[in-house]
N, C-alpha and C positions, 0 to 999 in steps of 0.2 A: 379536481381541485376547485374549491369555491373562491371567488374573487373578493374575499373579505380580508381583514387585517391578519387573521390567523392563517388562512390559506396562503396568502402572499408571503407572509413572513416565513412560513415553513418551506415554501418553494425557493425563496431566496437563500435561506441557509443551506438547504440541500444542494442547490445548484452550485453555489459558490464553494461549498465543501468539496464537491466533485471536481470543480475546476482546480482548486488548490491541490487536491490529491493527485491530479495528473502529473504535477511536478514533483511532489514529495516522494511518491513511490519510486520514481526513477532515480532521484537524488540519493535516497537512503541505500538503495541496492548498488548503484553505480559507483558510489564512493568506496565501498568495500571492494568491489571488483577491480577498480583502478589501483587501489592499494596493493592488491595481489600482483597486478601487472608491474607496478613499480618495484615490488620485491624481486620479481624475476629479473628486472633490469639491473638491480643492485647485485644480486647473487650470481647471475650468469654473466661473468665478465666477458666471455667469448661471444655473447649475443647481446651485449649491452646496447649497442646501437639499434638493433632490431626491436628489442623490447622497449627501449626508450622512445622510438618513433610510435610504437603502439600506444604507450602511455600518454604521450603528448596528443595523439590524435583523439583518443577517447576522452582524455582530460579536457580538451577543448569543448567537446560536446557536453561534458558534465558541467563545465563552467557556465555555458550558455543557459542550461536548464536551471542551475542553482541561482543565477542572477535574476532570471525572470520569476522563478518560484518564490523568492523572498518577498516580492511585492504583493503577491496574492495572499500570502500568509498574514500580513498585517491586517487586512480587512476582516479576517475571521474573528479576531478578538474585538474589533470595534462593534461587530454585530451583536455581541452579548449586551452591550449597553444600548445600542440603537433599537433593536427589535425584540430583545429578550431581557428587558430590565428587571422584571419581576423574578425571573429565573436567577439573574445575577445577584439580586438582593437576597434570595433564599440560600444560594450555595456559594456566594462570593468568598466567605471565610474559609471554605475548603477548596473550591475550584481555583482560586487565585494562587494557591501555594505551588502546585505543579507547573502552572503557566509561568510563574516568576522564576522557578528553578530551571525551566527549560531555557529561558533567556540567559540566565546567569551562568549555568553550567555547560550549555551546549552551543547557543548561537554565537557567543563571543569566541568560544574555542574554534568553531568552524570558520567564522569569518576571518579570524586572525591567521590561522595556519593555512587556509586556502590561498590567502594572499602570499604568504611565504613560499608555499609550494609552487604556485604558478609564476609569480613575478620574480622569484629568486632562483628559477631553474637554471640560469646560466651563471649564477653567482654563488649559490650555496654548494657545499660538497654533497656528494650523492647521499651519504648517511643522513644529512640534515633534511634533504628533500624527502627521503623515504620516511623519516619520522614525522614530517609535517603532514603528508597525505594520510598516514595511519591515524594521526590525531584528528584529522578531518573526518575520517571514517568512523572513529569512535564517537566524535561529536554528533554525527547524524544518528547513531544508535541511541545516545543519551537523549537527544531531542525527541526522537520517536517514542522512547519509553515514557517521558513525562507527559506527552500529549495523550498517548494511549491510556496512561494511568488516570488522567482526568476523565476521559471518556468511559473507562471501565467503572469508575466510581458511580457514574450515572446509571449504569446497568446493575451494579451490585454495591449499594452504598454501605460503607463500614466505617468504624472509628469516628462516629459523630453523635451529637445529641441535638434535638430541636428545641429551641427556646423561643416561644412566641411564634413568629413566622420566619425564623431564620435557622439554618443548620450551622452548628459550630463544630470545629475539629476537636476531638478528644484524644485521638491516638494516631499520630503520624505514622508509626510503624505498621498499624493495621491497614492504612491506606496504601502504603508502599508495597506491602506484601499481600495485597488483595489478590487472591488466586485468579480472579477474572482478568486483572491487569496483565499478569504474566502469560496467561493463555492468549489474550489479544495481542500482546507484544510478539509472542512467538509466531502467531499467524501473520501479522503485519510484516515481520522480518522475512518470513518465507516468501510471501507474495512480492515484497520489494526485490528480493534476489531474483525471483522469476521474471519480473518486469525488466530488470536490468540485463539479465542473461539473454532473454529473447531480443532485446534491443541490440545487444552486441552481436548475437547470432545473425540477425537479419542484415545488419550492416556488413558483417564479414561475408555473408553469403552473396550479397550484392556485388562486392568487389571480386570474389572468387569466380563468380559467373562471368566476369569481364576479364579475368586473369590479370588483375591489377594488384601489385604488392602481395603476391601469393605467399611469400615467406612470413609476412606480418599477419595477414588475415587468416591463414591456415592455423596459426597458433592462437590467435584471438578466438577463432571458432572453437577450438578445443577447450580453451579456458571457459568460454561461455557455456559449453556443453556440461562441464563439471558443475558450474553454478546452477544451470537449469535443472539438472538431475537432482541436485541437493535441495534447491529452492522449492521445486514442485512436491517432493516427498515431505519436506518440512511443512509446507503450507497445507497440504492435504491432511497429514496426520494431526497437526494442531487444530485445523478446522473441524476435523472429525470429533476430536475431544471437546472442542468448544460447543458443538451441537449437543453432545451427550450431557454436558454440564447444564446447558439451557433447559434440558428436560426436567430438572428438578429446581433450578433457581429462577427460570423464566419459562414456566410450562406453557403459557399462552403463546409465546413466540414459537416454541417447538411445535405446538399443535398447528399453528398457522403455516409453518414450514412444510408440514405434511398434509395440510388441508383436512385435518382430522376433526370432524364436527362432534362425533360421539366418542366416548372412551373406547379404545381399540380392544380387540381380543388378544389373547396370548396363545400362540405366537402371532405377532402383528405383521401384516403385509406392508409393503412400501408402495406408495402411489407414484407411478412414473409419469402419468399424464392425467389431468383432471379438468373438468369443466365446472368452475366454481360459481355457485349461485349465492352471492352475498345477501340478497334480499330475503331469500327463504332459508338461509343458513344451512345449505346442503350442497353436495356435489351432484350435478345432473348426471355425470358419469365419471368413472375413474378406472384407469388401467393399472392394476396392482400386481406386484410380484410377491408371492407368498414368502413368509419367513424373513424377508430382507429388512422389514421395519424393525423387528426385534434385534436382528444382527447389528444394524447400524446404531440402534439406541442403547443396546446393552452388551454388544460383542458376544451375544448368546442367541440361541434359537428360541429362547423363551423370554417373555416380558411384554408388557403393554404400556401404553401411555395415555394420559388424560385427553379428553376431547375439548373442543372450543366451547360448546354449549354448557357442559357441566362446570368448566372453569369460570365462565361468565356468571353463572349462578353463585359460585363460591366467592368470587370477587364482590358481587353485590352484597353478600352477607357480611363480608369483612370490611369492605371499603365504602359501602353505601351505594345508592342507585347510580347508574351510569352505564355507558357502553364501553366495555374494556376489550373489545375485539379489534385487533389491528386490521389493516387492509390486506386480507388474506391472499388475493391474487398476486399482489406485488411481492409479498414475502415468498409465496410458493414458487412463482416462476423465476424470480431473480435467484433464488437458491439453486434451482435446477440448471439455470444457465451457467452460474458459477461452477457448479460441479461438473457439468459437461465440458466446459472449456478447460478446467483443471485436468480432467482425464485426458483430453486431447493433447495438452501441453506435456503431460507426463509421458505419453506415448512418443511424442516427437523428440523429447530429450533422450529417452532411453533407446529410441531408434537410431539417433545419431551416435550414441555410445556404442551400439552394436556395429554400425558401419566403421567406426574408428577401431574397434577391436578386431574386425576382419582384416583391415588394412588401412593405413593412413591415407593413401591415395584414393581408396574407395569412398572416403568421407569427402575429400576435396573435389573429387570428380563426379560425384553423384548429383547431376544437375537437377533432377526432379526434387531431390531432398533440399537442395539449396533454394529452389523456388518456393517450396513449402515454407521454409524458414522466413522468407521475405513476407509471405502472406500472414504469418503468425505474429508479426510485430505488434499489432494493436490489441490482440486478444488478451494478453495478461492485464492490460488496463481495463478492458471490458469486464473481466472476471472480478477485478478489484472493486469496480464501481458496483457491480451486482452484489458483492459480498457486503459492502457498506450499506446498500439499500436494504438488504435482508436484515442486517443487524439493527439499523436505526428504525426502520418501519415496523419491525417485529416488536419493538419496545413500546409502540404506541398503545394507548394514548398518553403514556408517561414520558416526561423529560427526565425525571429522576425516579427510577422504578419504585413504585409503591408509595412515593412521597409527594411528588409534584407532577400534575398533568401539564400537557402542552398548553391547554387553554389557560391555566393558571400562571404560566410563565411568560406570556406574551406582553409586549409593551402596549401602552395606551396611545398608539399612533392612529392616524387616520388612514383609510385605504389609499388615498392619493399620495400621502407621504411615503408609504411603503412601496407603492407602484413606481414612483419616480426613482427611489433608491434602487429598486430591482432593475429597472431599465438601464440606469447608469452603470451599475455593476456588471450587467451582462455585456454592455458595449465595451467596457474596459477589459473585462476578462476574455471576451472573444478576441479582442485585439491582441492581448498578451499571448494567448494560446496560439493564435495565428502567427504571431511573430516568432514564438518559440519553435513551432513546427517548421516554419520557413527556414529559420537559421539552422536548426538541426538537420533538415533535409539537404540544404545547400552544402553545409560543412561535411556531412556524412558522404554525400555523393562526390565531393571534390577529392576525397581520398588523401593519401599521404604524399606530400611534396618534399621528397628528400633533397637535402642540399648537395650540390655538386662537390666532388672531392676537393676541388681547388679552393672552394670557400671554407671547407672544413679545415684544410691545412693552414689557411690564412687566418683562422679564428684566433683571438687572443688567448694566451694560456690562462688557466684558472689560477686563483690566488692561493690554493692549498697544495700541499705536497702529495706525492703518491702518484698512482696511475691516473692521469687526468681525463676528464670527460667534459665536453662542452655541450650541455643539454643532453648528456648520455650519448653523444656521437663521438666515437673513438677517433683520436688523432694518432695514427701510427708513426 
């Protein structure tokens, strides 16, 4: 990375986006998972106290992450004006619509009902608390959709016209139903479920290894396994389709993902490991698996795809002179790290389902498997970050694919101004992530502190009729 305005601005946006997504992925997935736990607490009257304790425990962790994550998201929008003002001027008429809708339709919904759900847990009837957390979960999905929609438009711009040096919205339905947006949303959703699932699995495994609150954490472990199995399959299948789509709508990105400098033969091999020489535009060596490239690209044993050098020549003819080759090593290796971690998580999830199928106690008592789950907690985040790096760096040198380059979108700042802002943001973000990890770790390790029965019997009666609960703790 060059220490100029462009290089520093790119690094600042990339790093702060990754910092922010650390919180977002857990929030989006965990909200839905907690809503399921709350549903069990409401439906299973005989186990209401158990599932209520589970919901409150993981809800506390969710609330910590949500509160800290909100702060990091605000900076993201400021950066468009601070470091990317030319980009904002070009796409503001389009990009501002989904960002505004995200606030109006999602953020207010989330913030209102998360307060009702958490602070009204001892005052609201169970059905109202259940409805509140489901509205929070729905709000996180709406929020994710509008943000992903804005990002997808940058990869596949639709429903617009360019007048002078600005893009104007001509078809809002075209933007909403952009196939790229729905593919990205499915992939983000699957990855968020995977992050949340392995977060719950790791914490549950920690307490099961210490034989603490076994009734609660054995059930949260099984709920987490179902989410992990679903999330990994959903993420891998949508990501597979996403890569296939990139073959024809972003062929340079696809070629960079495969480090394919010349157009491949048919059937095409798949490069497992390569030494990439960017200066000479070739691979010094590559370990290839025959037929697998065609199988991944076409779901067939036949088919080829374009190479980087022919695409560069094609772009120069259509878009004018310039370097249209993304940083191939970054795209190539981050893609493979993401795929490798995804495969490992898939095996871990279905390995747990196999142990559960054999016997319930085989799952709870298999200590080596529980230790593995502890080690896997950070890996879904790493896979997410690698996926975003692949997606965003594979689009280079464009900010808006085919319309606006990164060079054209940067603000007219000085190097010193950007550097000061970068250092300040890193200090704040590292402090916030450190605080988040510390609070999550302390709270997760503390476990569940159940109230003594005497306190439960002495608790005031709820104000509604029917079988009463005080924070879902039964009073017999």
